[in-house]
VOKOL-586405 format. One line per field, with one value per residue (C-alpha): residue number from 0; x, y, z. Coordinates in steps of 0.001 Angstrom, whole numbers. Layout:
<lummis>
seq [NUM; ...];
u [X; ...];
v [Y; ...];
w [Z; ...];
</lummis>
This chain:
<lummis>
seq [0; 1; 2; 3; 4; 5; 6; 7; 8; 9; 10; 11; 12; 13; 14; 15; 16; 17; 18; 19; 20; 21; 22; 23; 24; 25; 26; 27; 28; 29; 30; 31; 32; 33; 34; 35; 36; 37; 38; 39; 40; 41; 42; 43; 44; 45; 46; 47; 48; 49; 50; 51; 52; 53; 54; 55; 56; 57; 58; 59; 60; 61; 62; 63; 64; 65; 66; 67; 68; 69; 70; 71; 72; 73; 74; 75; 76; 77; 78; 79; 80; 81; 82; 83; 84; 85; 86; 87; 88; 89; 90; 91; 92; 93; 94; 95; 96; 97; 98; 99; 100; 101; 102; 103; 104; 105; 106; 107; 108; 109; 110; 111; 112; 113; 114; 115; 116; 117; 118; 119; 120; 121; 122; 123; 124; 125; 126; 127; 128; 129; 130; 131; 132; 133; 134; 135; 136; 137; 138; 139; 140; 141; 142; 143; 144; 145; 146; 147; 148; 149; 150; 151; 152; 153; 154; 155; 156; 157; 158; 159; 160; 161; 162; 163; 164; 165; 166; 167; 168; 169; 170; 171; 172; 173; 174; 175; 176; 177; 178; 179; 180; 181; 182; 183; 184; 185; 186; 187; 188; 189; 190; 191; 192; 193; 194; 195; 196; 197; 198; 199; 200; 201; 202; 203; 204; 205; 206; 207; 208; 209; 210; 211; 212; 213; 214; 215; 216; 217; 218; 219; 220; 221; 222; 223; 224; 225; 226; 227];
u [0; 2753; 6330; 9156; 12542; 15757; 14054; 16333; 15073; 16863; 16079; 18220; 21769; 21033; 20187; 17910; 16966; 19534; 17987; 15003; 13159; 9762; 6676; 3182; 850; -2919; -4405; -990; -57; 3575; 5495; 8352; 10597; 13648; 14813; 13930; 15572; 16240; 13963; 10598; 8505; 10551; 9619; 5946; 6305; 7948; 5173; 2498; 4234; 4760; 8527; 9594; 12084; 15203; 15577; 13799; 10285; 7009; 4397; 891; -1289; 839; 682; 3806; 3350; 6718; 5848; 2235; 1035; -249; -3929; -3563; -1840; -4699; -7191; -5272; -6257; -3697; -4888; -2576; -2874; -78; 2313; 859; -2737; -3294; -7069; -8865; -9212; -12038; -14220; -16399; -15721; -18523; -17193; -13632; -14934; -17201; -14446; -12582; -15511; -15555; -18073; -17365; -17930; -16392; -19191; -19918; -21815; -18968; -16417; -18692; -19006; -15213; -14784; -17850; -16166; -16343; -20082; -20571; -18312; -19375; -20477; -17203; -14460; -11159; -9290; -11730; -10746; -8190; -5047; -6518; -9758; -7811; -5918; -9188; -10507; -7372; -7800; -11504; -10826; -8359; -10824; -13498; -11381; -12034; -8387; -7066; -3850; -3814; -572; -346; 2671; 3429; 189; 173; 2822; 2108; -1064; -2040; -1788; -5556; -5891; -2952; -4747; -7893; -5887; -4332; -7751; -8903; -5841; -6678; -10246; -9087; -6739; -9622; -11597; -8773; -7375; -3647; -1731; 1698; 2199; 4956; 5143; 7564; 5537; 7427; 5495; 2124; 3361; 4627; 1152; -689; 1770; 2738; 6162; 8560; 11250; 13895; 15502; 18901; 20249; 17971; 18680; 16736; 19037; 16652; 13340; 11369; 8249; 6835; 8112; 11608; 11594; 10282; 13026; 15881; 16774; 19972; 17998; 15643; 18502; 20784; 18316; 15211; 16563; 14227];
v [0; 2450; 2015; 4418; 4014; 5932; 8821; 11760; 14912; 18018; 21208; 23725; 22353; 19919; 16477; 14377; 11303; 9208; 6694; 5492; 2451; 1479; -364; -976; -3579; -3400; -4007; -3958; -2131; -997; 951; 3413; 3392; 5245; 7703; 11389; 13253; 10191; 11254; 9669; 12834; 14012; 10752; 11491; 15088; 13837; 11322; 13970; 16633; 18989; 18848; 18177; 15297; 16066; 12493; 9140; 8028; 7689; 5521; 5060; 2549; 3081; 6873; 8956; 11388; 13101; 16073; 16546; 19237; 18070; 18467; 16252; 13611; 13713; 13436; 10404; 8526; 9261; 10505; 12083; 12289; 14830; 15014; 17400; 16658; 20167; 20158; 23409; 25049; 27425; 24747; 22264; 18550; 18151; 21029; 19629; 16342; 17817; 20169; 17263; 15002; 13109; 10531; 7021; 4606; 6926; 9256; 11176; 8201; 5826; 8037; 8381; 4602; 4342; 7101; 7419; 10290; 12460; 11957; 13133; 16142; 17020; 20514; 21351; 23359; 21745; 23664; 22432; 18788; 16761; 15590; 12138; 13520; 15756; 12718; 10860; 13906; 14082; 10412; 10894; 13971; 11983; 9098; 11512; 11978; 8253; 7382; 4061; 4586; 6287; 7702; 8308; 10411; 9918; 8041; 8137; 10701; 12343; 10376; 8572; 4745; 4210; 6575; 4922; 1601; 3155; 4444; 1026; -622; 1768; 854; -2828; -2147; -175; -3010; -5452; -3396; -3686; -157; 171; 2070; 3576; 4144; 6106; 5633; 4788; 1958; -975; -3582; -2287; -1942; -5525; -6664; -4783; -4152; -6660; -5217; -2556; -234; 1285; 4611; 5755; 9103; 9119; 5566; 2332; 185; -2695; -4039; -7146; -8677; -8208; -11626; -10741; -7375; -8823; -11445; -9073; -7362; -5982; -3928; -2709; -1634; -222; 1780; 2221; 2485; -239];
w [0; 996; -192; 608; -1045; -413; 1395; 2140; 3834; 5081; 6955; 5144; 5173; 7977; 6598; 8823; 6772; 4930; 2540; 4588; 3188; 4602; 3403; 4729; 3286; 3128; 6571; 8288; 11469; 11298; 13923; 13530; 16589; 17835; 20443; 20223; 17378; 15221; 12333; 13070; 12823; 9830; 8095; 8785; 7619; 4428; 3754; 4257; 2149; 5091; 4554; 983; 541; -1460; -2767; -2816; -3682; -1779; -3507; -2156; -3977; -7086; -6941; -6350; -3471; -3064; -5294; -4181; -1756; 1626; 816; -2253; -147; 2339; -521; -1805; 1355; 4085; 7461; 10044; 13814; 14401; 17303; 19870; 18702; 17249; 17680; 16830; 20264; 19339; 17706; 19549; 19429; 16893; 14760; 14883; 13506; 10841; 9636; 7992; 7072; 3777; 2638; 3852; 6735; 9318; 10365; 13558; 14943; 14075; 15845; 18860; 19029; 19046; 21641; 23873; 25771; 22676; 22310; 25883; 25283; 21732; 22725; 24480; 22813; 21921; 24620; 27283; 26826; 28745; 26966; 26488; 25094; 22722; 21436; 20903; 19050; 16891; 15968; 15305; 13159; 11039; 10725; 9486; 6342; 5745; 5106; 3861; 5824; 9223; 10666; 14425; 15414; 19142; 19702; 23526; 24484; 27830; 28505; 31702; 31669; 31524; 28574; 26813; 27185; 25654; 22690; 22088; 22282; 19569; 17465; 17853; 16747; 13704; 12815; 13154; 10657; 8122; 8303; 7596; 10279; 10834; 14562; 16263; 20010; 22808; 24365; 22876; 24860; 23654; 20091; 19939; 20951; 18208; 15343; 12660; 11875; 13126; 11825; 14101; 13176; 14393; 13181; 10152; 9009; 9387; 11515; 12199; 10922; 11757; 13239; 16720; 17780; 16582; 18349; 21614; 21560; 20639; 23911; 22375; 19818; 22526; 24791; 22093; 20049; 22210; 25738; 26988];
</lummis>
């Protein structure tokens, strides 16, 4: 579904990504792991056209994305839950969701079934929500675009354990419904339980890739690159 080859991205003269290769199949959950500052968010920004790659290719369902503007990439079927959530603070929960709505199976009712808290808080403004509720809203807003691939950048950063568990339950449900996902998070244990495959970034390069069983068994990779 998504195939990235030789991705190189820079900020001015400072190069961040050095030949990143990554693929996601239809219905797969794939994680992108690594310590802070290793290039995970830059990879996401490159995929979504927020930061333009200087080399490499990004193919989504046979369509090249690397020269398209961000809105065209979103229209092509990629949904983004950005780091920091970035909900609209002066819009209500309902308005945040309707602002990005496209026709498809993900409707207001579908999002409210996934996150009952949002239904109860649909009249509240974005800045009146807790951090966990804002993350649920950010996921729901991305789902309202009816994507075929959903990207979650720092899926549970800064959230309480109970809320993190809720987010991972929602990821499991989305996986069960056949949605492809790229998940960035630091919870290696949770990721190995829900993801099919993993990529580890170190200084802008993929230094390891493999299945959940392989990652769980390789304590050296966890200690060396993830600090687990």
